C-alpha positions in Angstrom: 111.3 113.8 106.6 113.0 116.5 104.2 110.1 117.3 101.9 110.3 117.9 98.2 106.8 118.6 96.8 107.7 117.0 93.7 105.9 114.8 92.4 102.5 116.5 93.9 100.6 113.9 92.6 99.3 110.8 94.7 97.5 108.0 92.9 94.9 106.3 95.1 95.3 102.6 95.0 91.5 101.9 95.9 91.9 98.3 94.9 90.4 95.1 96.9 93.6 93.2 96.3 97.5 93.4 95.6 97.2 91.8 92.3 95.5 94.9 90.2 97.2 97.5 92.7 100.6 96.0 91.7 99.4 95.9 88.1 98.3 99.6 88.1 101.6 100.6 89.9 103.8 98.7 87.1 102.1 101.1 84.6 103.0 104.0 86.3 106.2 106.3 86.8 107.5 107.3 90.3 108.8 110.3 88.9 105.2 111.4 88.0 103.0 110.4 91.1 103.0 109.0 94.7 101.0 106.0 95.4 98.1 105.8 98.4 97.3 102.7 100.1 94.2 102.9 101.9 92.2 100.8 104.6 90.8 98.1 102.4 93.8 97.4 100.3 96.2 97.8 103.4 94.2 95.3 105.4 94.1 92.7 102.7 97.7 93.0 101.5 99.7 94.2 104.4 103.1 95.7 105.1 104.4 93.4 102.4 102.6 95.3 99.4 103.9 98.9 100.7 107.3 97.5 100.9 107.2 96.3 97.3 105.5 99.5 96.2 108.4 101.1 97.7 111.1 98.7 96.0 109.5 100.0 92.5 110.9 103.5 93.8 107.2 104.8 94.8 106.9 107.3 97.8 103.4 105.8 100.0 101.1 107.8 101.6 99.6 105.2 104.3 96.0 106.6 104.5 94.7 104.8 107.6 93.4 107.5 109.6 94.6 106.4 113.0 91.8 107.4 115.4 92.1 106.0 119.0 93.3 106.5 122.4 96.9 108.1 122.4 99.2 105.4 123.2 97.7 103.3 120.6 98.0 105.9 117.8 101.5 106.8 118.8 102.3 103.0 118.8 100.9 102.8 115.2 102.8 105.8 113.8 106.3 104.6 115.1 105.3 101.3 113.2 104.5 103.3 109.7 107.7 105.0 110.2 109.4 101.4 110.7 107.7 100.5 107.3 109.5 103.5 105.6 106.3 105.3 104.3 106.6 108.8 103.0 103.3 110.1 104.7 100.9 108.9 107.6 97.7 110.1 108.5 95.6 110.3 111.7 92.2 111.9 112.3 92.0 115.4 114.0 88.8 114.3 115.8 90.9 112.0 118.1 91.8 115.5 119.9 94.7 117.2 121.3 96.2 114.4 123.4 96.3 111.9 120.5 97.7 114.4 117.8 100.6 115.3 120.2 101.3 111.5 121.2 101.3 111.1 117.3 103.9 114.2 116.8 106.2 113.0 119.8 106.0 109.3 118.0 107.5 110.9 115.0 109.6 113.6 116.4 113.1 112.5 115.5 115.2 111.2 112.7 114.1 110.6 108.9 110.4 110.2 109.8 107.3 110.4 107.5 105.3 113.7 107.1 102.4 113.6 109.5 99.2 114.8 108.6 95.6 115.0 110.1 92.1 114.5 108.3 89.6 117.4 108.8 86.4 116.7 107.5 86.0 113.8 105.0 85.2 115.3 101.4 82.2 113.1 101.5 80.6 115.2 104.1 78.1 118.1 103.8 76.6 120.1 106.1 73.6 117.7 106.8 76.0 114.8 107.5 78.0 117.1 109.6 74.8 118.1 112.0 74.0 114.1 112.0 77.0 113.5 113.9 77.2 116.4 116.1 79.5 118.7 114.4 78.3 122.6 114.0 78.7 124.6 111.1 79.6 124.0 107.8 82.2 121.7 106.5 84.9 124.5 105.8 84.0 125.8 109.5 84.8 122.6 111.0 87.7 121.8 108.9 89.1 125.4 109.9 88.5 124.5 113.7 90.2 121.2 113.2 93.3 122.6 111.1 93.7 125.1 114.2 94.2 122.0 116.6 96.3 120.2 114.1 98.6 123.0 113.6 99.0 123.9 117.6 99.6 119.9 118.0 102.7 120.8 115.5 101.8 118.4 112.8 103.1 118.8 109.3 99.6 119.3 107.5 95.9 118.4 107.1 93.9 116.5 104.6 91.1 119.1 103.5 88.8 119.4 100.2 89.9 122.1 97.9 87.6 124.4 99.0 89.2 124.7 102.5 92.7 124.8 101.4 92.6 128.7 100.9 91.5 129.6 104.5 93.7 127.0 106.4 96.7 128.3 104.4 95.8 131.6 105.5 95.0 130.8 108.8 98.2 128.8 109.3 100.5 131.3 107.4 101.3 128.4 104.7 102.9 126.3 107.6 100.5 123.5 107.3 100.8 121.2 104.1 97.4 120.8 102.2 96.7 117.4 100.9 93.6 117.4 98.8 91.3 114.4 97.9 88.2 115.4 95.6 90.4 116.1 92.8 88.8 115.4 89.5 89.6 116.5 86.0 87.4 118.5 84.2 84.3 116.1 82.8 85.1 113.1 85.2 82.4 111.9 87.1 82.0 113.4 90.9 81.7 109.6 92.1 81.3 109.9 95.9 83.1 113.1 96.7 80.7 116.3 97.6 83.4 118.6 97.4 85.5 118.6 94.5 88.0 120.6 92.3 90.1 120.4 88.9 93.8 119.7 89.5 94.5 123.3 88.4 91.9 124.5 90.6 93.1 122.6 93.6 96.6 124.2 93.2 95.1 127.5 92.9 93.4 127.1 96.1 96.5 126.3 97.8 96.9 122.7 97.3 100.5 121.0 98.0 99.5 117.4 97.1 96.5 116.1 95.2 94.9 112.7 95.7 93.4 111.3 92.3 91.9 107.7 92.3 89.5 106.7 89.6 90.0 109.3 87.0 94.0 107.6 86.8 93.0 104.2 88.2 90.0 103.3 85.9 91.7 105.1 82.9 92.1 103.3 79.7 95.8 104.3 80.0 96.6 105.2 83.7 100.3 106.4 82.9 98.8 108.9 80.3 95.8 110.0 82.6 98.6 110.5 85.5 101.0 112.5 83.2 97.9 114.3 82.0 97.0 115.5 85.9 100.8 116.0 86.6 101.2 118.3 83.5 97.9 120.1 84.6 99.2 120.6 88.2 102.8 121.8 86.8 101.0 124.3 84.6 98.9 125.8 87.4 
C-alpha cells in the first residue's frame, strides 16, 4: 500500500465491545488519527466492526500479532488484506520462514503495510530472561528487527527506546511503529518503556500508538488533536 505518513497518530481502541469503540470513533476525526483494533475487540466484534470503522474513513491497524506456522500466518495475512485494513502485524518471534510467508502473501497489489512486533513494551530485562531471550530488550529488539528487514517486511513495532538504533541499523528502510507513548504527566499504566509524543518522534518513530490518554480523556477529540499537534511540532 502506498504510504503517506499522515496522520501519524494511531488511537488504540482497547475496548471489550463494539459499542464503546464505535462511540469513541464517532468523536474522532480520520484526518487526525488512524485506529488500532486489537485481540479482544476483534474477537468480540469481528470483521464487521473493522468494516464499519473503515466506512467512517479511518485507516485501521489490525493488531493481532499473528504467530503460527508459516502457512497459517500467510492465510491470515491474506484475509486481512481482503478486509481492506491499512496495516497488519505478525510477531517476529515466529521466525524467518513465517515472516517470509507473510511477506509473500502480501506481495502484490494494494496490500496493507506488513510490520512485525519485536519486543513488547511491557517487557523488561527480567521478564525476557524468564522466557529465554538473552540480553536487554533493546538488544533483543535490534536482533529481531534485523530478521524482519531480511524478510522484506515494511516495518516493526518497537518502543521509542529502540527506534533510533533500528532506524540506524536499517538505514531508515523499516517503518517504526511505537506504542508506549504517553503525553507528559500521563500515567505509565502497564507500559515499561515509554516516551512522550515529541520524544518518540525525535527518536525516529514514524507512527505513534496512543490508547488510554485519548480513549479515557474527558474530551477524546481534543486529546487526539493535542497529541497530533505535538507530533507535528516535533
